C-alpha positions as CSV (number, residue, x, y, z in Angstrom):
1,X,13.1,-6.6,7.2
2,X,13.3,-2.8,7.5
3,X,11.1,-1.3,10.4
4,X,9.4,2.6,10.3
5,X,7.9,4.4,12.9
6,X,4.3,4.4,12.9
7,X,3.5,8.2,13.2
8,X,2.9,9.7,17.1
9,X,2.3,6.0,18.3
10,X,6.1,5.8,18.4
11,X,5.6,2.0,17.6
12,X,8.5,0.6,15.3
13,X,6.7,-1.4,12.7
14,X,7.9,-3.9,10.1
15,X,7.5,-2.4,6.4
16,X,5.2,-5.8,5.8
17,X,2.3,-6.2,8.0
18,X,0.3,-9.5,8.0
19,X,-3.6,-9.2,7.5
20,X,-5.9,-11.5,8.9
21,X,-8.8,-11.6,6.5
22,X,-7.3,-14.5,4.2
23,X,-6.6,-16.7,7.0
24,X,-10.4,-17.5,6.8
25,X,-9.8,-19.2,3.5
26,X,-7.1,-21.8,5.1
27,X,-7.5,-24.2,8.0
28,X,-6.4,-23.2,11.5
29,X,-3.2,-25.0,11.7
30,X,-2.0,-23.8,8.4
31,X,-2.8,-20.1,9.6
32,X,-0.7,-20.8,12.5
33,X,2.2,-22.0,10.6
34,X,1.8,-18.9,8.4
35,X,1.8,-16.4,11.1
36,X,4.6,-18.2,12.9
37,X,6.6,-18.0,9.6
38,X,5.8,-14.4,9.3
39,X,7.0,-13.4,12.8
40,X,10.2,-15.7,12.3
41,X,11.2,-13.6,9.3
42,X,11.3,-10.5,11.2
43,X,7.6,-9.1,10.8
44,X,6.0,-7.5,14.0
45,X,2.4,-6.4,12.9
46,X,-0.6,-8.6,13.0
47,X,-3.8,-7.2,12.2
48,X,-7.4,-8.5,12.0
49,X,-11.1,-7.6,12.5
50,X,-14.3,-8.6,14.5
51,X,-16.1,-9.1,11.3
52,X,-13.5,-11.1,9.3
53,X,-15.6,-14.4,9.7
54,X,-17.6,-13.2,12.7
55,X,-14.2,-13.5,14.8
56,X,-12.9,-16.6,13.0
57,X,-9.6,-14.8,11.8
58,X,-9.2,-13.4,15.7
59,X,-9.5,-16.8,16.6
60,X,-6.9,-18.2,14.6
61,X,-4.4,-15.6,15.1
62,X,-5.2,-15.8,18.9
63,X,-3.6,-19.3,18.6
64,X,-0.2,-17.6,18.1
65,X,-0.7,-14.5,20.1
66,X,-1.4,-16.4,23.3
67,X,2.2,-17.8,22.7
68,X,4.2,-14.8,21.0
69,X,2.1,-11.7,22.3
70,X,5.4,-9.9,23.2
71,X,6.7,-10.4,19.8
72,X,4.0,-8.5,17.9
73,X,2.1,-5.5,17.5
74,X,-1.5,-6.3,17.5
75,X,-4.5,-4.7,15.9
76,X,-8.1,-5.4,15.4
77,X,-11.2,-3.3,14.0
78,X,-14.8,-2.7,15.2
79,X,-17.5,-1.8,12.9
80,X,-19.6,-0.2,16.1
81,X,-20.3,3.3,15.7
82,X,-21.2,3.8,19.3
83,X,-19.4,3.5,22.5
84,X,-21.3,0.6,24.0
85,X,-20.9,-1.4,20.9
86,X,-17.2,-0.7,20.7
87,X,-16.7,-1.7,24.2
88,X,-18.5,-5.1,23.7
89,X,-16.7,-5.7,20.3
90,X,-13.4,-5.2,21.9
91,X,-14.0,-7.3,24.7
92,X,-14.9,-10.2,22.5
93,X,-12.1,-9.6,20.3
94,X,-9.6,-9.7,23.2
95,X,-11.3,-13.0,24.4
96,X,-10.6,-14.4,20.8
97,X,-7.0,-13.1,20.6
98,X,-6.0,-14.5,24.0
99,X,-4.7,-11.2,25.1
100,X,-5.7,-8.6,27.6
101,X,-5.0,-5.5,25.3
102,X,-4.6,-4.5,21.6
103,X,-2.0,-1.9,20.4
104,X,-4.3,-0.4,17.9
105,X,-8.1,-0.4,17.6
106,X,-9.7,0.7,14.5
107,X,-12.9,2.4,13.5
108,X,-13.4,-0.2,10.4
109,X,-14.5,1.0,7.2
110,X,-15.6,4.6,7.9
111,X,-17.5,5.3,4.7
112,X,-19.7,8.2,4.9
113,X,-19.9,11.7,6.8
114,X,-22.7,10.1,9.0
115,X,-20.3,7.7,10.0
116,X,-17.8,10.0,11.1
117,X,-20.5,12.3,12.9
118,X,-21.6,9.1,15.0
119,X,-18.0,7.8,15.6
120,X,-16.9,11.5,17.0
121,X,-20.5,12.5,18.3
122,X,-21.5,12.1,22.1
123,X,-21.7,8.4,23.0
124,X,-19.8,7.4,19.8
125,X,-17.1,4.8,19.2
126,X,-14.2,7.4,20.2
127,X,-15.7,7.6,23.8
128,X,-15.4,3.8,23.8
129,X,-12.1,3.7,23.0
130,X,-11.0,6.3,25.4
131,X,-12.6,4.1,28.0
132,X,-11.0,1.1,26.9
133,X,-7.4,3.1,26.8
134,X,-8.1,4.0,30.5
135,X,-8.6,0.5,31.2
136,X,-5.5,-0.6,29.6
137,X,-7.4,-2.6,26.8
138,X,-6.2,-0.6,23.9
139,X,-3.4,1.9,23.4
140,X,-3.9,3.6,20.1
141,X,-6.9,4.8,18.1
142,X,-6.9,4.2,14.1
143,X,-9.2,4.7,11.4
144,X,-9.5,2.8,8.0
145,X,-11.3,3.7,4.9
146,X,-11.6,1.8,1.5
147,X,-11.3,3.8,-1.9
148,X,-12.4,7.5,-1.9
149,X,-10.9,9.2,1.1
150,X,-13.0,12.3,1.6
151,X,-14.6,10.8,5.0
152,X,-11.2,9.9,6.4
153,X,-9.7,13.3,5.5
154,X,-12.6,15.1,7.4
155,X,-12.2,12.5,10.3
156,X,-8.5,13.4,10.5
157,X,-9.1,17.1,10.6
158,X,-11.5,16.9,13.2
159,X,-9.8,14.4,15.6
160,X,-6.3,13.5,16.4
161,X,-6.4,9.6,15.4
162,X,-3.2,8.0,15.9
163,X,-3.1,5.8,12.7
164,X,-4.9,5.8,9.4
165,X,-5.3,2.9,7.1
166,X,-6.0,3.2,3.5
167,X,-6.0,2.0,0.0
168,X,-3.0,2.8,-1.7
169,X,-1.6,1.5,-5.2
170,X,-0.4,3.0,-8.4
171,X,-3.9,1.8,-10.1
172,X,-6.2,3.7,-7.6
173,X,-4.0,6.7,-7.4
174,X,-5.6,7.4,-10.9
175,X,-9.2,6.8,-9.6
176,X,-8.8,8.5,-6.4
177,X,-6.0,11.3,-6.8
178,X,-7.1,12.6,-3.2
179,X,-5.2,9.6,-1.9
180,X,-1.6,11.0,-2.7
181,X,-2.4,14.7,-3.3
182,X,-4.4,15.4,0.0
183,X,-4.3,12.4,2.5
184,X,-0.8,11.6,2.5
185,X,0.3,15.3,3.1
186,X,-2.5,15.5,5.7
187,X,-1.0,12.3,7.6
188,X,2.6,13.7,7.5
189,X,1.3,17.2,8.9
190,X,-0.5,15.7,11.8
191,X,2.2,12.9,12.2
192,X,-0.7,10.2,12.1
193,X,1.0,6.9,11.2
194,X,0.0,5.7,7.6
195,X,-0.8,2.2,6.8
196,X,-1.4,1.0,3.3
197,X,-3.7,-1.7,2.5
198,X,-4.8,-3.0,-1.1
199,X,-1.2,-2.4,-2.6
200,X,-2.4,-4.8,-5.3
201,X,-5.8,-3.0,-5.9
202,X,-7.8,-5.8,-4.7
203,X,-6.0,-8.2,-6.9
204,X,-6.0,-6.5,-10.1
205,X,-2.3,-5.8,-10.1
206,X,-1.4,-9.6,-9.7
207,X,0.6,-9.7,-12.8
208,X,3.4,-7.1,-11.3
209,X,3.3,-7.8,-7.4
210,X,6.8,-6.6,-7.1
211,X,6.6,-3.3,-8.8
212,X,3.2,-2.8,-6.7
213,X,4.5,-3.4,-3.4
214,X,7.7,-1.4,-4.2
215,X,5.6,1.7,-5.6
216,X,3.6,1.6,-2.1
217,X,6.7,1.2,0.1
218,X,8.3,4.4,-1.8
219,X,5.4,6.6,-1.0
220,X,6.1,9.4,1.5
221,X,4.8,8.9,4.9
222,X,3.8,5.3,4.5
223,X,4.7,3.2,7.5
224,X,4.0,-0.2,6.1
225,X,1.8,-2.3,3.9
226,X,-0.6,-4.8,5.6
227,X,-1.0,-7.5,3.2
228,X,-2.8,-10.8,3.5
229,X,-1.6,-14.4,2.5
230,X,-3.3,-17.5,2.1
231,X,-0.4,-20.0,1.3
232,X,3.2,-20.3,2.2
233,X,4.4,-19.4,-1.2
234,X,2.4,-16.1,-1.1
235,X,3.9,-15.1,2.3
236,X,7.5,-16.0,1.3
237,X,7.2,-13.9,-1.8
238,X,6.0,-10.9,0.4
239,X,8.7,-11.4,2.8
240,X,11.4,-11.6,-0.1
241,X,10.3,-8.3,-1.5
242,X,10.2,-6.5,2.0
243,X,13.8,-7.9,2.6
244,X,14.7,-6.8,-1.0
245,X,13.0,-3.4,-1.0
246,X,14.8,-0.1,-2.4
247,X,13.1,3.0,-3.0
248,X,11.9,3.9,-6.4
249,X,13.3,6.8,-8.0
250,X,11.3,9.6,-9.5
251,X,12.5,8.3,-13.0
252,X,11.1,4.7,-12.0
253,X,7.8,6.0,-11.0
254,X,7.3,8.0,-14.0
255,X,8.1,5.2,-16.2
256,X,5.7,2.8,-14.1
257,X,2.9,5.1,-14.6
258,X,3.6,5.4,-18.5
259,X,4.1,2.1,-19.1
260,X,2.0,0.0,-16.5
261,X,0.0,-2.5,-18.5
262,X,-3.1,-2.0,-16.3
263,X,-3.0,1.7,-16.8
264,X,-2.7,1.3,-20.7
265,X,-4.1,4.0,-23.2
266,X,-7.3,4.2,-21.2
267,X,-6.9,5.0,-17.6
268,X,-6.3,8.8,-16.9
269,X,-3.4,9.3,-14.8
270,X,-4.9,12.7,-13.2
271,X,-1.3,14.3,-14.2
272,X,-0.9,18.0,-14.4
273,X,-0.1,18.1,-18.1
274,X,-3.6,17.6,-19.4
275,X,-4.2,20.0,-22.3
276,X,-6.7,22.7,-21.2
277,X,-10.2,22.4,-23.1
278,X,-12.2,25.4,-23.1
279,X,-15.5,23.3,-23.6
280,X,-15.3,20.9,-20.7
281,X,-13.5,20.0,-17.6
282,X,-11.8,16.9,-18.9
283,X,-9.6,15.9,-15.9
284,X,-12.8,16.2,-13.6
285,X,-14.8,14.1,-15.8
286,X,-12.3,11.4,-15.8
287,X,-11.9,11.7,-12.2
288,X,-15.6,11.2,-11.5
289,X,-15.5,8.1,-14.0
290,X,-12.6,6.9,-11.5
291,X,-14.8,7.1,-8.6
292,X,-17.6,5.6,-10.7
293,X,-15.9,2.1,-11.7
294,X,-12.3,2.8,-11.3
295,X,-12.1,3.0,-15.1
296,X,-12.3,-0.7,-15.4
297,X,-14.7,-0.7,-18.1
298,X,-12.8,0.6,-21.1
299,X,-14.6,-0.8,-24.2
300,X,-12.2,-3.3,-25.0
301,X,-12.9,-6.9,-25.5
302,X,-11.4,-9.4,-22.7
303,X,-11.1,-12.9,-22.0
304,X,-13.6,-14.5,-19.7
305,X,-11.3,-14.6,-16.5
306,X,-10.2,-11.0,-17.0
307,X,-13.5,-9.8,-17.7
308,X,-14.8,-11.3,-14.4
309,X,-12.2,-9.9,-12.5
310,X,-12.9,-6.2,-13.8
311,X,-16.6,-6.8,-13.6
312,X,-16.3,-7.9,-9.8
313,X,-13.8,-4.9,-8.9
314,X,-15.1,-2.1,-10.8
315,X,-17.8,-1.2,-8.4
316,X,-15.9,-2.5,-5.2
317,X,-16.1,1.0,-3.6
318,X,-19.8,1.6,-4.2
319,X,-19.4,5.0,-5.4
320,X,-21.7,5.2,-8.3
321,X,-24.4,7.3,-7.1
322,X,-21.7,10.0,-5.7
323,X,-20.1,10.0,-8.9
324,X,-23.5,10.2,-11.0
325,X,-24.4,13.1,-8.7
326,X,-21.3,14.8,-9.3
327,X,-21.2,14.8,-13.0
328,X,-24.9,15.9,-13.0
329,X,-23.7,19.0,-11.0
330,X,-21.4,19.8,-13.9
331,X,-24.2,20.4,-16.0
332,X,-22.4,19.1,-19.3
333,X,-23.0,16.5,-21.9
334,X,-19.3,15.1,-22.2
335,X,-20.3,13.0,-25.2
336,X,-20.8,15.9,-27.5
337,X,-17.8,18.1,-26.2
338,X,-15.6,17.1,-29.2
339,X,-18.5,17.8,-31.8
340,X,-17.0,20.1,-34.3
341,X,-13.8,20.5,-32.8
342,X,-10.5,20.8,-34.6
343,X,-8.5,19.0,-31.9
344,X,-6.5,22.1,-30.9
345,X,-6.1,21.2,-27.3
346,X,-3.2,18.9,-28.0
347,X,-2.8,15.0,-27.6
348,X,-2.6,13.1,-24.0
349,X,0.9,12.2,-23.1
350,X,-0.4,8.8,-22.2
351,X,-2.1,8.1,-25.6
352,X,-5.7,8.4,-24.4
353,X,-8.4,8.9,-27.0
354,X,-9.8,11.5,-25.2
355,X,-13.1,12.2,-27.4
356,X,-13.7,8.6,-27.1
357,X,-13.2,8.3,-23.3
358,X,-15.4,11.5,-22.8
359,X,-18.3,9.7,-24.7
360,X,-17.7,6.6,-22.6
361,X,-17.5,8.5,-19.4
362,X,-21.1,10.2,-20.1
363,X,-22.7,7.0,-21.1
364,X,-21.5,5.7,-17.5
365,X,-21.9,8.7,-15.6
366,X,-25.3,9.8,-17.2
367,X,-26.5,6.4,-17.9
368,X,-27.2,7.4,-21.6
369,X,-27.2,4.1,-23.4
370,X,-28.0,5.9,-26.6
371,X,-25.0,8.3,-26.4
372,X,-22.2,5.3,-26.7
């Protein structure tokens, strides 16, 4: 399995990391067998969080860590935003994991500007990490964010985090274009180790696991993907994909973004070839729709299982109010943008029905039921 350097940490990590969340779904003995299989197969990065099952995931990983601590790079996360809470959380995590230190300690799921201010401010989580580092309990500081990366970008500009963990996949690059446009270059510039999570877009890309994983491994600056597993078959598939990885060419990426079934003829790719419309900022409206519900609801009938999956994932990142506020600031009614237009702006290269999508985006972002 290929190994890459995790930014300024200097740690050499396997391109496949093993996440601990899905260990909650299986008995402890089976979890131990999976973790041992992962380490035996050349993987070396184990990651969990204090909040995963209120320590259950850490306890399960700890049964392996106490035997094989020297063979793994170990990470856990704390949801505490203050110094005292961070130190208390870390001490409990170390006890659960049967170790005296972790290699990475994450500020977990940083979602708002207030989170960033509290973490970085006086008496914040960062001060707790720095004390833990002096005491030999944690080596490097990391930060994780889900979905829209604005808060992480701010945090990385204001403090030299050693590593950052973010959603990265070929579906959500269309919903949160800042991930690849802004976050990745920032991490490269600052030599911040970049860890990818959610390569399957929370399971939405389950039909194309190999393509999804290969796409993320091919992104510049990405040191590894952290993926969970709740069965031997799932873990063996991930290990096999990691072992066979070869970077995607530019042509292959273009073909994927054009033909991926999950994108189809509805999801805006946020490309740079959108025909300019003198009436409305089409690209901005569709970006806000991506924030709103990841463009999951597309007006097409679905089977009950597919509808249920989309309905569960569309508001996964809880950006609805932010998206609606952004749309309100535009001060336009996208549902009427194409009224009386002769279509001179030209067709979308991906086959999107732009007038239909503008009406549907307005329906979502303005809550205007009568408009659609």
